[in-house]
Backbone and ligand atoms as CSV (ligand in chain L), in Angstrom:
chain,resi,resn,atom,element,x,y,z
A,1,UNK,N,N,0.861,-1.239,-0.009
A,1,UNK,CA,C,0.003,0.037,0.022
A,1,UNK,C,C,0.866,1.264,0.031
A,2,UNK,N,N,0.735,2.030,-1.007
A,2,UNK,CA,C,1.706,3.167,-1.200
A,2,UNK,C,C,1.663,4.138,-0.062
A,3,UNK,N,N,0.463,4.389,0.476
A,3,UNK,CA,C,0.380,5.312,1.609
A,3,UNK,C,C,1.187,4.931,2.807
A,4,UNK,N,N,1.131,3.624,3.123
A,4,UNK,CA,C,1.949,3.137,4.318
A,4,UNK,C,C,3.405,3.280,3.999
A,5,UNK,N,N,3.771,2.902,2.820
A,5,UNK,CA,C,5.226,3.051,2.468
A,5,UNK,C,C,5.708,4.535,2.589
A,6,UNK,N,N,4.842,5.454,2.119
A,6,UNK,CA,C,5.221,6.839,2.177
A,6,UNK,C,C,5.219,7.334,3.679
A,7,UNK,N,N,4.271,6.874,4.466
A,7,UNK,CA,C,4.317,7.188,5.897
A,7,UNK,C,C,5.617,6.735,6.585
A,8,UNK,N,N,5.945,5.468,6.272
A,8,UNK,CA,C,7.168,4.901,6.909
A,8,UNK,C,C,8.395,5.703,6.390
A,9,UNK,N,N,8.392,6.103,5.098
A,9,UNK,CA,C,9.571,6.828,4.579
A,9,UNK,C,C,9.701,8.130,5.274
A,10,UNK,N,N,8.587,8.916,5.437
A,10,UNK,CA,C,8.631,10.167,6.083
A,10,UNK,C,C,9.038,9.957,7.575
A,11,UNK,N,N,8.482,8.978,8.247
A,11,UNK,CA,C,8.788,8.835,9.634
A,11,UNK,C,C,10.189,8.414,9.866
A,12,UNK,N,N,10.758,7.542,8.923
A,12,UNK,CA,C,12.131,7.163,9.085
A,12,UNK,C,C,13.048,8.335,8.854
A,13,UNK,N,N,12.621,9.382,8.233
A,13,UNK,CA,C,13.434,10.629,8.068
A,13,UNK,C,C,13.051,11.639,9.135
A,14,UNK,N,N,12.343,11.240,10.133
A,14,UNK,CA,C,12.025,12.126,11.257
A,14,UNK,C,C,10.892,13.165,10.967
A,15,UNK,N,N,10.104,12.891,9.894
A,15,UNK,CA,C,9.106,13.844,9.522
A,15,UNK,C,C,7.723,13.188,9.853
A,16,UNK,N,N,6.809,14.010,10.451
A,16,UNK,CA,C,5.400,13.506,10.656
A,16,UNK,C,C,4.752,13.388,9.258
A,17,UNK,N,N,3.940,12.327,9.107
A,17,UNK,CA,C,3.314,12.047,7.834
A,17,UNK,C,C,2.044,12.872,7.673
A,18,UNK,N,N,2.193,14.191,7.394
A,18,UNK,CA,C,1.104,15.033,7.241
A,18,UNK,C,C,0.469,14.789,5.852
A,19,UNK,N,N,-0.821,15.162,5.711
A,19,UNK,CA,C,-1.505,15.043,4.433
A,19,UNK,C,C,-0.717,15.730,3.302
A,20,UNK,N,N,-0.286,16.970,3.564
A,20,UNK,CA,C,0.443,17.659,2.532
A,20,UNK,C,C,1.721,16.929,2.101
A,21,UNK,N,N,2.461,16.472,3.067
A,21,UNK,CA,C,3.676,15.724,2.724
A,21,UNK,C,C,3.410,14.464,1.945
A,22,UNK,N,N,2.427,13.745,2.384
A,22,UNK,CA,C,2.042,12.497,1.682
A,22,UNK,C,C,1.619,12.813,0.276
A,23,UNK,N,N,0.775,13.857,0.084
A,23,UNK,CA,C,0.215,14.132,-1.231
A,23,UNK,C,C,1.335,14.542,-2.144
A,24,UNK,N,N,2.199,15.474,-1.703
A,24,UNK,CA,C,3.199,16.043,-2.558
A,24,UNK,C,C,4.249,14.959,-2.905
A,25,UNK,N,N,4.643,14.106,-1.917
A,25,UNK,CA,C,5.600,13.049,-2.148
A,25,UNK,C,C,4.991,12.043,-3.141
A,26,UNK,N,N,3.736,11.671,-2.945
A,26,UNK,CA,C,3.144,10.775,-3.931
A,26,UNK,C,C,3.170,11.269,-5.289
A,27,UNK,N,N,2.849,12.640,-5.419
A,27,UNK,CA,C,2.825,13.264,-6.703
A,27,UNK,C,C,4.208,13.113,-7.332
A,28,UNK,N,N,5.324,13.428,-6.594
A,28,UNK,CA,C,6.649,13.398,-7.133
A,28,UNK,C,C,6.989,11.939,-7.515
A,29,UNK,N,N,6.580,10.969,-6.680
A,29,UNK,CA,C,6.952,9.609,-7.025
A,29,UNK,C,C,6.279,9.079,-8.209
A,30,UNK,N,N,5.084,9.588,-8.528
A,30,UNK,CA,C,4.405,9.071,-9.667
A,30,UNK,C,C,4.465,9.932,-10.935
A,31,UNK,N,N,5.220,11.059,-10.845
A,31,UNK,CA,C,5.358,11.877,-11.997
A,31,UNK,C,C,6.871,12.111,-12.201
A,32,UNK,N,N,7.461,11.571,-13.212
A,32,UNK,CA,C,8.889,11.719,-13.426
A,32,UNK,C,C,9.150,12.896,-14.340
A,33,UNK,N,N,8.372,14.016,-14.083
A,33,UNK,CA,C,8.498,15.213,-14.856
A,33,UNK,C,C,9.394,16.278,-14.259
A,34,UNK,N,N,9.976,16.006,-13.121
A,34,UNK,CA,C,10.803,17.012,-12.464
A,34,UNK,C,C,10.186,18.320,-12.409
A,35,UNK,N,N,9.007,18.368,-11.790
A,35,UNK,CA,C,8.173,19.578,-11.781
A,35,UNK,C,C,8.755,20.753,-10.886
A,36,UNK,N,N,8.321,21.959,-11.211
A,36,UNK,CA,C,8.537,23.115,-10.327
A,36,UNK,C,C,7.457,23.138,-9.294
A,37,UNK,N,N,7.620,23.970,-8.312
A,37,UNK,CA,C,6.532,24.130,-7.272
A,37,UNK,C,C,5.217,24.580,-7.928
A,38,UNK,N,N,5.382,25.464,-8.907
A,38,UNK,CA,C,4.187,25.955,-9.572
A,38,UNK,C,C,3.441,24.843,-10.361
A,39,UNK,N,N,4.241,23.989,-10.992
A,39,UNK,CA,C,3.623,22.860,-11.690
A,39,UNK,C,C,2.924,21.884,-10.697
A,40,UNK,N,N,3.482,21.680,-9.549
A,40,UNK,CA,C,2.839,20.827,-8.598
A,40,UNK,C,C,1.529,21.530,-8.104
A,41,UNK,N,N,1.635,22.789,-7.868
A,41,UNK,CA,C,0.442,23.492,-7.443
A,41,UNK,C,C,-0.699,23.469,-8.460
A,42,UNK,N,N,-0.303,23.581,-9.762
A,42,UNK,CA,C,-1.342,23.466,-10.809
A,42,UNK,C,C,-2.108,22.100,-10.718
A,43,UNK,N,N,-1.375,21.069,-10.310
A,43,UNK,CA,C,-1.967,19.695,-10.279
A,43,UNK,C,C,-2.632,19.437,-8.934
A,44,UNK,N,N,-2.174,20.131,-7.862
A,44,UNK,CA,C,-2.737,19.961,-6.575
A,44,UNK,C,C,-3.196,21.277,-6.002
A,45,UNK,N,N,-4.231,21.860,-6.615
A,45,UNK,CA,C,-4.588,23.243,-6.302
A,45,UNK,C,C,-5.140,23.386,-4.879
A,46,UNK,N,N,-5.511,22.252,-4.200
A,46,UNK,CA,C,-6.091,22.411,-2.935
A,46,UNK,C,C,-4.982,22.725,-1.840
A,47,UNK,N,N,-3.731,22.570,-2.285
A,47,UNK,CA,C,-2.629,22.922,-1.354
A,47,UNK,C,C,-2.026,24.220,-1.849
A,48,UNK,N,N,-1.957,25.132,-0.940
A,48,UNK,CA,C,-1.455,26.526,-1.287
A,48,UNK,C,C,0.031,26.445,-1.756
A,49,UNK,N,N,0.390,27.444,-2.644
A,49,UNK,CA,C,1.696,27.423,-3.158
A,49,UNK,C,C,2.766,27.540,-2.051
A,50,UNK,N,N,2.430,28.363,-1.053
A,50,UNK,CA,C,3.331,28.530,0.072
A,50,UNK,C,C,3.523,27.242,0.836
A,51,UNK,N,N,2.473,26.540,0.994
A,51,UNK,CA,C,2.609,25.216,1.634
A,51,UNK,C,C,3.420,24.247,0.844
A,52,UNK,N,N,3.251,24.292,-0.452
A,52,UNK,CA,C,3.991,23.426,-1.353
A,52,UNK,C,C,5.526,23.719,-1.226
A,53,UNK,N,N,5.869,25.007,-1.232
A,53,UNK,CA,C,7.274,25.395,-1.076
A,53,UNK,C,C,7.794,24.921,0.286
A,54,UNK,N,N,7.070,25.177,1.328
A,54,UNK,CA,C,7.511,24.777,2.701
A,54,UNK,C,C,7.711,23.247,2.804
A,55,UNK,N,N,6.766,22.481,2.187
A,55,UNK,CA,C,6.778,21.012,2.208
A,55,UNK,C,C,7.969,20.487,1.405
A,56,UNK,N,N,8.207,21.128,0.249
A,56,UNK,CA,C,9.309,20.674,-0.597
A,56,UNK,C,C,10.650,20.959,0.131
A,57,UNK,N,N,10.754,22.130,0.811
A,57,UNK,CA,C,11.980,22.487,1.553
A,57,UNK,C,C,12.290,21.331,2.599
A,58,UNK,N,N,11.262,20.922,3.282
A,58,UNK,CA,C,11.419,19.892,4.348
A,58,UNK,C,C,11.931,18.576,3.692
A,59,UNK,N,N,11.235,18.236,2.534
A,59,UNK,CA,C,11.558,16.923,1.913
A,59,UNK,C,C,12.974,17.033,1.353
A,60,UNK,N,N,13.411,18.162,0.908
A,60,UNK,CA,C,14.762,18.336,0.422
A,60,UNK,C,C,15.764,18.264,1.601
A,61,UNK,N,N,15.450,18.921,2.747
A,61,UNK,CA,C,16.283,18.873,3.923
A,61,UNK,C,C,16.609,17.498,4.341
A,62,UNK,N,N,15.682,16.581,4.256
A,62,UNK,CA,C,15.952,15.208,4.806
A,62,UNK,C,C,16.443,14.366,3.698
A,63,UNK,N,N,16.476,14.840,2.483
A,63,UNK,CA,C,17.121,14.065,1.378
A,63,UNK,C,C,16.267,13.099,0.563
A,64,UNK,N,N,14.894,13.206,0.828
A,64,UNK,CA,C,14.032,12.393,0.037
A,64,UNK,C,C,13.871,12.953,-1.357
A,65,UNK,N,N,13.889,14.281,-1.427
A,65,UNK,CA,C,13.692,14.991,-2.716
A,65,UNK,C,C,14.942,15.795,-2.968
A,66,UNK,N,N,15.287,15.894,-4.236
A,66,UNK,CA,C,16.434,16.766,-4.614
A,66,UNK,C,C,15.949,17.933,-5.414
A,67,UNK,N,N,16.752,19.002,-5.481
A,67,UNK,CA,C,16.471,20.148,-6.300
A,67,UNK,C,C,17.403,20.150,-7.524
A,68,UNK,N,N,16.900,20.416,-8.647
A,68,UNK,CA,C,17.729,20.644,-9.840
A,68,UNK,C,C,17.459,22.062,-10.240
A,69,UNK,N,N,18.474,22.928,-10.104
A,69,UNK,CA,C,18.274,24.364,-10.359
A,69,UNK,C,C,19.287,24.892,-11.324
A,70,UNK,N,N,19.797,24.005,-12.157
A,70,UNK,CA,C,20.874,24.488,-13.086
A,70,UNK,C,C,20.290,24.647,-14.523
A,71,UNK,N,N,19.017,24.665,-14.643
A,71,UNK,CA,C,18.379,24.860,-15.989
A,71,UNK,C,C,18.354,26.324,-16.431
A,72,UNK,N,N,18.289,26.454,-17.680
A,72,UNK,CA,C,18.227,27.828,-18.299
A,72,UNK,C,C,17.005,28.494,-17.836
A,73,UNK,N,N,15.955,27.795,-17.502
A,73,UNK,CA,C,14.720,28.490,-17.120
A,73,UNK,C,C,14.770,29.150,-15.736
A,74,UNK,N,N,15.989,28.977,-15.022
A,74,UNK,CA,C,16.210,29.642,-13.724
A,74,UNK,C,C,15.183,29.195,-12.706
A,75,UNK,N,N,14.509,28.071,-12.887
A,75,UNK,CA,C,13.575,27.623,-11.861
A,75,UNK,C,C,14.070,26.407,-11.086
A,76,UNK,N,N,13.570,26.246,-9.900
A,76,UNK,CA,C,13.941,25.040,-9.128
A,76,UNK,C,C,13.014,23.930,-9.566
A,77,UNK,N,N,13.575,22.833,-9.981
A,77,UNK,CA,C,12.793,21.624,-10.291
A,77,UNK,C,C,13.012,20.567,-9.201
A,78,UNK,N,N,11.982,19.842,-8.930
A,78,UNK,CA,C,12.081,18.892,-7.774
A,78,UNK,C,C,11.952,17.439,-8.290
A,79,UNK,N,N,12.583,16.594,-7.564
A,79,UNK,CA,C,12.647,15.202,-8.013
A,79,UNK,C,C,12.683,14.246,-6.827
A,80,UNK,N,N,11.803,13.230,-6.781
A,80,UNK,CA,C,11.896,12.220,-5.792
A,80,UNK,C,C,13.170,11.434,-5.981
A,81,UNK,N,N,13.940,11.298,-5.001
A,81,UNK,CA,C,15.284,10.708,-5.226
A,81,UNK,C,C,15.514,9.440,-4.383
A,82,UNK,N,N,14.475,8.682,-4.227
A,82,UNK,CA,C,14.537,7.455,-3.420
A,82,UNK,C,C,15.471,6.458,-4.079
A,83,UNK,N,N,15.426,6.367,-5.398
A,83,UNK,CA,C,16.353,5.552,-6.124
A,83,UNK,C,C,17.300,6.547,-6.803
A,84,UNK,N,N,18.568,6.586,-6.318
A,84,UNK,CA,C,19.531,7.526,-6.931
A,84,UNK,C,C,19.631,7.213,-8.436
A,85,UNK,N,N,19.637,8.275,-9.200
A,85,UNK,CA,C,19.802,8.177,-10.671
A,85,UNK,C,C,20.421,9.409,-11.170
A,86,UNK,N,N,20.982,9.316,-12.348
A,86,UNK,CA,C,21.569,10.603,-12.862
A,86,UNK,C,C,20.649,11.264,-13.884
A,87,UNK,N,N,20.922,12.476,-14.157
A,87,UNK,CA,C,20.130,13.261,-15.058
A,87,UNK,C,C,20.901,13.654,-16.228
A,88,UNK,N,N,20.210,13.663,-17.402
A,88,UNK,CA,C,20.809,14.101,-18.673
A,88,UNK,C,C,19.892,15.327,-19.042
A,89,UNK,N,N,20.480,16.461,-19.185
A,89,UNK,CA,C,19.697,17.718,-19.378
A,89,UNK,C,C,19.987,18.241,-20.727
A,90,UNK,N,N,18.907,18.462,-21.553
A,90,UNK,CA,C,19.091,19.066,-22.834
A,90,UNK,C,C,19.238,20.582,-22.615
A,91,UNK,N,N,20.463,21.110,-22.924
A,91,UNK,CA,C,20.721,22.500,-22.650
A,91,UNK,C,C,19.807,23.479,-23.416
A,92,UNK,N,N,19.309,23.087,-24.466
A,92,UNK,CA,C,18.446,23.952,-25.275
A,92,UNK,C,C,16.969,23.966,-24.820
A,93,UNK,N,N,16.497,22.785,-24.510
A,93,UNK,CA,C,15.037,22.727,-24.159
A,93,UNK,C,C,14.796,22.582,-22.667
A,94,UNK,N,N,15.865,22.387,-21.824
A,94,UNK,CA,C,15.753,22.247,-20.423
A,94,UNK,C,C,15.021,20.957,-20.065
A,95,UNK,N,N,14.822,20.040,-21.044
A,95,UNK,CA,C,14.254,18.782,-20.714
A,95,UNK,C,C,15.200,17.974,-19.827
A,96,UNK,N,N,14.633,17.337,-18.773
A,96,UNK,CA,C,15.412,16.541,-17.862
A,96,UNK,C,C,15.090,15.080,-18.097
A,97,UNK,N,N,16.088,14.307,-18.449
A,97,UNK,CA,C,15.817,12.856,-18.680
A,97,UNK,C,C,16.457,12.080,-17.570
A,98,UNK,N,N,15.716,11.109,-16.971
A,98,UNK,CA,C,16.237,10.242,-15.953
A,98,UNK,C,C,16.950,9.107,-16.616
A,99,UNK,N,N,18.088,8.786,-16.018
A,99,UNK,CA,C,18.865,7.630,-16.532
A,99,UNK,C,C,19.210,6.681,-15.382
A,100,UNK,N,N,19.198,5.458,-15.618
A,100,UNK,CA,C,19.570,4.434,-14.569
A,100,UNK,C,C,20.965,4.650,-14.182
A,101,UNK,N,N,21.295,4.227,-12.985
A,101,UNK,CA,C,22.616,4.304,-12.509
A,101,UNK,C,C,23.604,3.390,-13.171
A,102,UNK,N,N,24.775,3.683,-13.144
A,102,UNK,CA,C,25.809,2.836,-13.666
A,102,UNK,C,C,26.798,2.597,-12.554
A,103,UNK,N,N,27.831,1.838,-12.748
A,103,UNK,CA,C,28.808,1.571,-11.683
A,103,UNK,C,C,29.577,2.836,-11.382
A,104,UNK,N,N,29.476,3.367,-10.213
A,104,UNK,CA,C,30.224,4.622,-9.903
A,104,UNK,C,C,31.358,4.376,-8.933
A,105,UNK,N,N,31.716,3.088,-8.770
A,105,UNK,CA,C,32.791,2.760,-7.832
A,105,UNK,C,C,34.030,3.570,-8.059
A,106,UNK,N,N,34.444,3.689,-9.400
A,106,UNK,CA,C,35.670,4.398,-9.707
A,106,UNK,C,C,35.582,5.851,-9.342
A,107,UNK,N,N,34.423,6.444,-9.535
A,107,UNK,CA,C,34.198,7.835,-9.236
A,107,UNK,C,C,34.329,7.976,-7.714
A,108,UNK,N,N,33.668,7.153,-6.970
A,108,UNK,CA,C,33.712,7.212,-5.509
A,108,UNK,C,C,35.142,7.109,-5.019
A,109,UNK,N,N,35.948,6.157,-5.638
A,109,UNK,CA,C,37.283,5.961,-5.110
A,109,UNK,C,C,38.123,7.163,-5.412
A,110,UNK,N,N,37.989,7.772,-6.637
A,110,UNK,CA,C,38.690,8.907,-6.988
A,110,UNK,C,C,38.323,10.074,-6.070
A,111,UNK,N,N,37.088,10.243,-5.779
A,111,UNK,CA,C,36.633,11.318,-4.892
A,111,UNK,C,C,37.161,11.168,-3.470
A,112,UNK,N,N,37.184,9.860,-3.012
A,112,UNK,CA,C,37.642,9.593,-1.656
A,112,UNK,C,C,39.145,9.920,-1.543
A,113,UNK,N,N,39.872,9.534,-2.632
A,113,UNK,CA,C,41.347,9.848,-2.651
A,113,UNK,C,C,41.560,11.341,-2.686
A,114,UNK,N,N,40.769,12.051,-3.459
A,114,UNK,CA,C,40.988,13.491,-3.614
A,114,UNK,C,C,40.615,14.245,-2.368
A,115,UNK,N,N,39.754,13.711,-1.543
A,115,UNK,CA,C,39.264,14.470,-0.422
A,115,UNK,C,C,39.539,13.822,0.925
A,116,UNK,N,N,39.768,12.568,0.994
A,116,UNK,CA,C,39.927,11.890,2.274
A,116,UNK,C,C,38.576,11.577,2.918
A,117,UNK,N,N,37.535,11.980,2.279
A,117,UNK,CA,C,36.172,11.777,2.867
A,117,UNK,C,C,35.624,10.372,2.507
A,118,UNK,N,N,34.776,9.834,3.397
A,118,UNK,CA,C,34.059,8.690,3.026
A,118,UNK,C,C,32.840,9.124,2.199
A,119,UNK,N,N,32.761,8.614,1.002
A,119,UNK,CA,C,31.751,9.138,0.092
A,119,UNK,C,C,30.334,8.523,0.499
A,120,UNK,N,N,29.353,9.328,0.692
A,120,UNK,CA,C,28.065,8.821,1.107
A,120,UNK,C,C,26.929,8.989,0.035
A,121,UNK,N,N,27.225,9.733,-1.006
A,121,UNK,CA,C,26.194,9.912,-2.012
A,121,UNK,C,C,26.690,10.734,-3.150
A,122,UNK,N,N,25.866,10.838,-4.178
A,122,UNK,CA,C,26.248,11.695,-5.313
A,122,UNK,C,C,25.028,12.069,-6.090
A,123,UNK,N,N,25.250,13.093,-6.931
A,123,UNK,CA,C,24.214,13.609,-7.791
A,123,UNK,C,C,24.858,14.116,-9.055
A,124,UNK,N,N,24.616,13.445,-10.153
A,124,UNK,CA,C,25.291,13.766,-11.402
A,124,UNK,C,C,24.341,14.337,-12.448
A,125,UNK,N,N,24.744,15.458,-13.064
A,125,UNK,CA,C,23.932,16.039,-14.107
A,125,UNK,C,C,24.822,16.049,-15.373
A,126,UNK,N,N,24.319,15.553,-16.510
A,126,UNK,CA,C,25.091,15.512,-17.758
A,126,UNK,C,C,24.243,16.414,-18.704
A,127,UNK,N,N,25.009,17.234,-19.478
A,127,UNK,CA,C,24.344,18.199,-20.388
A,127,UNK,C,C,24.559,17.806,-21.789
A,128,UNK,N,N,23.667,18.122,-22.642
A,128,UNK,CA,C,23.756,17.787,-24.043
A,128,UNK,C,C,22.797,18.626,-24.866
A,129,UNK,N,N,23.020,18.594,-26.166
A,129,UNK,CA,C,22.112,19.215,-27.124
A,129,UNK,C,C,21.808,18.174,-28.246
A,130,UNK,N,N,20.683,18.387,-28.935
A,130,UNK,CA,C,20.372,17.418,-29.977
A,130,UNK,C,C,21.319,17.556,-31.146
A,131,UNK,N,N,21.419,16.532,-31.925
A,131,UNK,CA,C,22.480,16.468,-33.003
A,131,UNK,C,C,22.353,17.672,-33.995
A,132,UNK,N,N,21.131,18.201,-34.154
A,132,UNK,CA,C,20.938,19.364,-35.064
A,132,UNK,C,C,20.706,20.660,-34.388
A,133,UNK,N,N,21.048,20.658,-33.005
A,133,UNK,CA,C,20.793,21.902,-32.295
A,133,UNK,C,C,22.116,22.569,-32.115
A,134,UNK,N,N,22.095,23.968,-32.129
A,134,UNK,CA,C,23.338,24.684,-31.835
A,134,UNK,C,C,23.606,24.661,-30.311
A,135,UNK,N,N,24.801,24.851,-29.870
A,135,UNK,CA,C,25.124,24.816,-28.497
A,135,UNK,C,C,24.479,25.992,-27.744
L,1,ZN,ZN,ZN,15.104,12.384,-11.858
């Protein structure tokens, strides 16, 4: 039951499973569109935009949701990040494409050697343009 899974997920991250958090998290999990807060509000008009922003901030704080804010549209896009994956971003259209993970062991090892840190996570964005698009 998805609702129970979401409740458990919020609680294991120290958040109360409020209606707003459950609703917004479920929306992000079932829409791989990397929406902005405004786009979420358009689809969930019963929740105020301010509440959506506050809720997203909390979900980002605890690491369930990530922000992608490197697009040319200068907007913050949100993404459920339960399953780490990398993003391929079309620099011209700002389309964000999810891609399955690959073996990042070498990257982690290089990062560990460069920093001395134990690597606990990563977030990769790859940029590109279509074969017939100018840069
Ligand atoms: Zn994604």
